[in-house]
Wavefront OBJ file of the C-alpha trace (Angstrom):
o trace
v -15.790 15.118 26.583
v -18.336 16.752 24.362
v -20.312 14.598 21.947
v -20.245 15.623 18.307
v -22.517 14.447 15.499
v -21.109 12.376 12.655
v -19.327 14.442 10.050
v -17.917 17.104 12.353
v -14.508 15.403 12.264
v -14.076 16.343 8.638
v -14.985 19.929 9.446
v -12.490 19.976 12.302
v -9.806 18.491 10.078
v -10.561 21.018 7.341
v -10.519 23.851 9.870
v -7.147 22.637 11.144
v -5.805 22.761 7.584
v -7.146 26.285 7.016
v -5.813 27.621 10.334
v -2.392 26.158 9.587
v -2.371 27.577 6.046
v -3.309 31.022 7.397
v -0.556 30.880 10.014
v 1.973 29.681 7.423
v 1.031 32.538 5.086
v 2.326 35.031 7.651
v 5.462 33.036 8.500
v 4.208 31.147 11.541
v 5.226 27.690 10.392
v 7.808 24.982 10.888
v 10.889 25.579 8.722
v 10.796 22.007 7.398
v 8.586 18.934 7.401
v 11.218 17.256 9.592
v 10.611 19.920 12.241
v 6.875 19.263 12.033
v 7.577 15.526 12.394
v 9.417 16.207 15.659
v 6.248 17.930 16.892
v 4.196 14.864 15.906
v 6.521 12.651 17.967
v 6.336 15.051 20.919
v 2.542 15.050 20.797
v 2.445 11.234 20.525
v 4.500 11.012 23.715
v 2.078 13.385 25.430
v -0.864 11.200 24.351
v 0.809 8.172 25.894
v 1.492 10.080 29.120
v -1.934 11.715 29.517
v -3.109 11.329 33.109
v -6.871 11.741 32.674
v -9.593 11.272 30.097
v -9.792 15.040 29.606
v -6.029 15.343 29.165
v -6.071 12.393 26.769
v -8.715 14.022 24.590
v -6.736 17.263 24.601
v -3.502 15.519 23.669
v -5.128 13.439 20.924
v -6.440 16.695 19.483
v -2.922 18.127 19.570
v -1.564 14.995 17.893
v -4.162 15.089 15.120
v -3.473 18.787 14.567
v 0.265 18.083 14.337
v -0.289 15.212 11.869
v -2.472 17.430 9.663
v 0.300 20.028 9.698
v 2.962 17.457 8.812
v 0.779 16.211 5.959
v 0.395 19.771 4.657
v 4.141 20.284 4.678
v 4.646 16.991 2.822
v 1.998 17.832 0.222
v -0.460 15.154 1.368
v -4.185 15.844 1.613
v -5.186 14.328 4.986
v -8.728 13.540 3.840
v -7.399 11.499 0.908
v -4.885 9.690 3.106
v -7.479 8.803 5.731
v -10.044 7.739 3.127
v -7.422 5.435 1.563
v -6.587 3.925 4.945
v -10.228 3.339 5.862
v -10.703 1.602 2.526
v -7.681 -0.641 3.121
v -8.849 -1.485 6.626
v -12.351 -2.301 5.418
v -11.090 -4.603 2.644
v -8.722 -6.398 5.008
v -11.346 -6.759 7.733
v -13.820 -8.226 5.235
v -11.137 -10.711 4.165
v -10.586 -11.695 7.807
v -14.333 -12.170 8.298
v -14.608 -14.212 5.092
v -11.724 -16.446 6.159
v -13.303 -17.418 9.450
v -15.899 -20.119 8.952
v -17.124 -19.904 12.555
v -17.036 -16.091 12.725
v -14.910 -13.553 14.533
v -16.210 -14.306 18.026
v -14.687 -17.792 18.099
v -11.424 -16.921 16.341
v -8.133 -16.490 18.127
v -6.094 -13.346 17.727
v -3.442 -15.448 15.982
v -5.985 -16.678 13.398
v -7.235 -13.173 12.757
v -3.677 -11.825 12.502
v -2.687 -14.498 9.961
v -5.720 -13.663 7.823
v -4.975 -9.941 8.188
v -1.396 -10.417 7.009
v -2.601 -12.472 4.034
v -5.080 -9.743 3.104
v -2.374 -7.120 3.521
v -0.048 -9.053 1.230
v -2.715 -9.163 -1.476
v -3.353 -5.382 -1.342
l 1 2 3 4 5 6 7 8 9 10 11 12 13 14 15 16 17 18 19 20 21 22 23 24 25 26 27 28 29 30 31 32 33 34 35 36 37 38 39 40 41 42 43 44 45 46 47 48 49 50 51 52 53 54 55 56 57 58 59 60 61 62 63 64 65 66 67 68 69 70 71 72 73 74 75 76 77 78 79 80 81 82 83 84 85 86 87 88 89 90 91 92 93 94 95 96 97 98 99 100 101 102 103 104 105 106 107 108 109 110 111 112 113 114 115 116 117 118 119 120 121 122 123
């Protein structure tokens, strides 16, 4: 797999959006968001079944592309959705860290999960 500097993911995501918009403008698009969702599920199955690291990277790319397309058809800006999710994860993870007096390294998965669920409930 090629290494990419930080920040290129946003460019790739933006390029995926633009390519999909261009294709849609000339009629090359899923008829409905439900059809695009079926493609997301198909790509997720292919990720799970990938037989090599190279195939896995390829299939994850296909899955991300399909999710960006589904988001477009549903009127969701992928960058906003991902930024929101990263923020939620960060807040919850900080709450887990704060709830563990002895730190993450000595905590059980059950302890961390309980703290995670409590943080999730307070979101």
